C-alpha positions as CSV (number, residue, x, y, z in Angstrom):
1,M,-1.4,117.4,-16.7
2,E,-0.8,115.5,-13.1
3,P,-1.7,112.1,-13.3
4,I,-4.8,110.3,-13.0
5,P,-5.7,107.1,-12.3
6,F,-6.5,104.5,-14.8
7,S,-9.6,103.3,-14.3
8,A,-13.0,102.1,-16.1
9,Q,-14.4,105.6,-15.0
10,L,-12.8,108.5,-15.1
11,S,-12.3,111.0,-12.0
12,L,-12.7,114.7,-13.3
13,N,-13.8,117.7,-11.3
14,R,-15.6,118.9,-14.8
15,C,-16.2,117.4,-17.9
16,P,-13.7,119.0,-20.9
17,H,-17.0,119.3,-23.3
18,C,-19.2,120.4,-21.1
19,S,-18.0,121.6,-18.0
20,V,-20.6,120.2,-15.8
21,A,-19.6,119.1,-12.4
22,R,-18.2,115.6,-11.5
23,P,-19.2,114.4,-14.7
24,S,-20.2,110.7,-15.2
25,L,-17.7,109.3,-17.4
26,G,-17.4,105.7,-18.4
27,T,-15.1,103.9,-20.9
28,T,-16.3,102.7,-23.9
29,G,-15.2,99.9,-26.2
30,Q,-11.5,98.1,-26.7
31,D,-8.5,100.0,-25.4
32,F,-5.6,100.5,-28.2
33,T,-1.8,101.1,-28.4
34,T,0.4,102.9,-31.0
35,K,3.8,103.1,-31.1
36,D,6.1,105.5,-32.6
37,H,7.9,105.8,-35.6
38,T,10.9,103.4,-34.1
39,G,8.4,101.3,-32.3
40,R,10.1,101.4,-28.9
41,V,7.7,103.9,-27.5
42,Q,4.5,102.2,-26.9
43,R,1.5,104.4,-25.6
44,A,-2.5,103.1,-24.5
45,W,-5.7,104.8,-25.1
46,R,-8.7,104.3,-23.7
47,L,-12.3,106.7,-25.1
48,Y,-14.6,108.1,-22.3
49,I,-18.5,109.3,-23.1
50,C,-20.2,112.1,-20.8
51,S,-23.7,110.9,-19.7
52,F,-24.6,114.1,-19.9
53,C,-23.4,115.9,-23.0
54,G,-22.0,112.5,-25.0
55,G,-18.6,114.2,-25.9
56,V,-16.1,111.9,-25.9
57,V,-12.5,112.0,-23.9
58,T,-9.5,110.3,-25.3
59,T,-6.7,109.5,-22.9
60,G,-3.6,108.0,-23.5
61,R,-0.9,106.9,-20.8
62,P,2.7,104.7,-21.2
63,H,2.0,101.1,-22.4
64,N,1.8,99.8,-18.5
65,A,1.4,102.1,-16.9
66,N,-1.3,102.8,-14.3
67,V,-2.3,106.6,-14.7
68,I,-3.1,108.8,-17.3
69,T,-0.8,111.1,-18.6
70,E,-2.9,112.3,-21.4
71,M,-6.1,113.9,-22.3
72,Y,-7.8,115.1,-25.6
73,P,-9.7,117.8,-25.5
74,P,-7.1,119.2,-22.4
75,L,-9.0,120.2,-19.2
76,D,-8.7,123.9,-19.6
77,H,-10.2,126.0,-16.8
78,Q,-7.0,127.5,-15.5
79,L,-7.1,131.5,-16.2
80,D,-4.7,133.6,-15.6
81,A,-3.8,135.9,-12.8
82,S,-3.0,139.2,-14.8
83,I,-7.3,139.3,-15.2
84,P,-9.1,141.5,-13.0
85,A,-10.5,139.6,-10.3
86,T,-14.3,140.7,-11.2
87,A,-13.5,139.6,-14.7
88,S,-12.4,136.8,-13.8
89,S,-14.7,135.5,-11.2
90,Y,-17.6,135.8,-14.1
91,L,-15.6,134.0,-16.4
92,Q,-14.8,131.0,-14.6
93,Q,-18.2,130.3,-13.7
94,A,-19.0,130.8,-17.2
95,I,-16.8,128.7,-18.5
96,E,-18.2,126.1,-15.8
97,S,-21.5,126.9,-16.7
98,I,-21.2,125.4,-20.5
99,H,-24.0,123.4,-19.8
100,A,-26.1,125.9,-18.6
101,P,-26.1,128.3,-21.7
102,A,-28.4,131.0,-20.7
103,G,-26.2,131.4,-17.4
104,A,-23.0,131.1,-19.5
105,V,-24.1,133.7,-21.7
106,M,-25.3,136.3,-19.3
107,L,-22.1,135.6,-17.2
108,S,-19.8,136.1,-20.0
109,A,-21.6,139.5,-20.7
110,S,-20.9,140.4,-17.2
111,A,-16.7,139.3,-18.0
112,V,-17.2,141.3,-20.9
113,D,-18.5,144.3,-19.3
114,A,-16.5,143.9,-16.1
115,M,-13.1,143.9,-18.2
116,L,-14.6,147.1,-20.3
117,K,-15.2,148.9,-16.6
118,A,-12.2,148.2,-15.9
119,K,-10.4,149.8,-18.9
120,N,-12.8,153.1,-17.8
121,Y,-15.3,152.0,-20.6
122,T,-18.3,152.6,-17.9
123,T,-21.2,154.2,-19.8
124,G,-23.3,153.1,-22.3
125,S,-24.5,149.7,-24.0
126,L,-22.3,146.8,-23.4
127,Y,-21.8,146.8,-27.6
128,S,-21.6,150.5,-27.7
129,R,-18.7,150.4,-25.4
130,I,-17.4,147.6,-27.2
131,E,-17.3,150.0,-30.0
132,E,-15.8,152.7,-29.1
133,A,-12.5,150.6,-27.3
134,A,-12.1,149.8,-31.1
135,K,-12.8,153.4,-32.4
136,D,-9.8,154.5,-29.4
137,H,-7.8,151.3,-30.9
138,L,-7.8,149.4,-27.4
139,I,-9.0,146.2,-29.0
140,T,-9.3,145.8,-33.4
141,A,-11.8,146.4,-35.6
142,E,-12.4,142.1,-36.4
143,M,-12.9,142.0,-32.4
144,S,-15.3,144.3,-32.1
145,A,-17.6,142.6,-35.3
146,W,-16.7,139.2,-33.9
147,A,-18.7,140.5,-30.7
148,H,-21.7,141.1,-32.7
149,D,-21.6,137.6,-34.2
150,V,-21.8,136.0,-31.1
151,R,-24.7,136.2,-28.5
152,L,-23.8,138.6,-25.9
153,D,-27.6,139.6,-25.8
154,A,-27.7,139.2,-21.4
155,N,-30.4,141.7,-21.1
156,D,-32.9,139.7,-23.5
157,Q,-32.1,136.8,-21.1
158,R,-32.1,138.6,-17.8
159,H,-35.2,140.5,-18.5
160,A,-37.0,137.3,-20.3
161,D,-38.0,139.1,-23.4
162,V,-40.7,137.2,-25.1
163,A,-38.7,137.8,-28.7
164,A,-35.8,136.0,-27.9
165,S,-35.0,132.6,-28.3
166,L,-32.8,130.3,-25.5
167,P,-29.2,130.3,-26.4
168,T,-28.0,126.6,-26.9
169,T,-24.7,125.4,-26.2
170,A,-23.1,126.6,-29.0
171,D,-24.1,130.2,-28.9
172,A,-22.6,129.8,-25.1
173,Q,-18.9,128.0,-26.4
174,K,-19.0,131.4,-28.7
175,C,-19.1,133.7,-25.8
176,V,-17.3,132.4,-23.6
177,E,-14.6,132.1,-26.6
178,F,-14.9,135.7,-27.0
179,A,-14.6,136.8,-22.9
180,R,-11.6,134.5,-22.8
181,A,-9.9,136.3,-26.4
182,L,-11.0,139.1,-24.6
183,A,-9.3,139.0,-21.6
184,E,-6.1,137.3,-23.4
185,F,-5.9,140.6,-25.7
186,L,-6.6,143.2,-22.9
187,F,-4.7,141.4,-20.2
188,V,-3.2,138.3,-20.4
189,L,-0.5,139.4,-23.7
190,P,0.1,143.0,-22.3
191,A,1.2,141.2,-18.6
192,R,3.1,138.7,-20.5
193,V,4.7,141.1,-22.5
194,Q,5.3,143.7,-19.5
195,R,7.1,140.1,-17.9
196,G,9.1,139.7,-21.0
197,R,10.8,143.2,-20.8
198,Q,11.6,143.0,-17.2
199,Q,13.8,139.9,-17.8
200,D,15.4,141.5,-20.8
201,A,16.3,144.4,-18.2
202,T,17.3,142.2,-15.9
203,V,19.6,139.9,-18.3
204,Q,21.0,143.3,-19.9
205,T,21.8,145.1,-16.3
206,N,23.3,141.8,-15.1
207,P,25.1,140.1,-17.7
């Protein structure tokens, strides 16, 4: 990660927990230091709390340094370029909308919908197309079952179904996690494999 200035307020574009924009992340408690087994490498740690979601961010820096070089949980909002543009846009917005669960669920469903359409699964409900993709072995049966475990019922939210309870942050996180996993399975891993094979072919032809 890029070094972040060490200060009483942690300056981030989004909270690593809830993704709210420009979060107020104030420090709490006392800093503390740790050493490795040799006793020579020291790191200083500081805790910050998001005023919006209450999530704690742990930061580390080399002893006596003025920049943060470690952060947990890490910022994890960058999507792979191999994901189709429409699906990537929806998924990026879903990740950044965890603090607004209903919106994040709908955006996650839209991302999954766009991924399936990119693979030519264009007709039927979202769940029926996921099941069709599993029957065609595009995805695994376990991924199809996972889709039914998470709450991708975006139509309930769009149509204000009175029988549908509003999704929670946990629901939204599960939907985003599924959408990211699907993107990884359908696009990111195949692209990585293709790059690896191309590199091997290049090495073999140019020993």
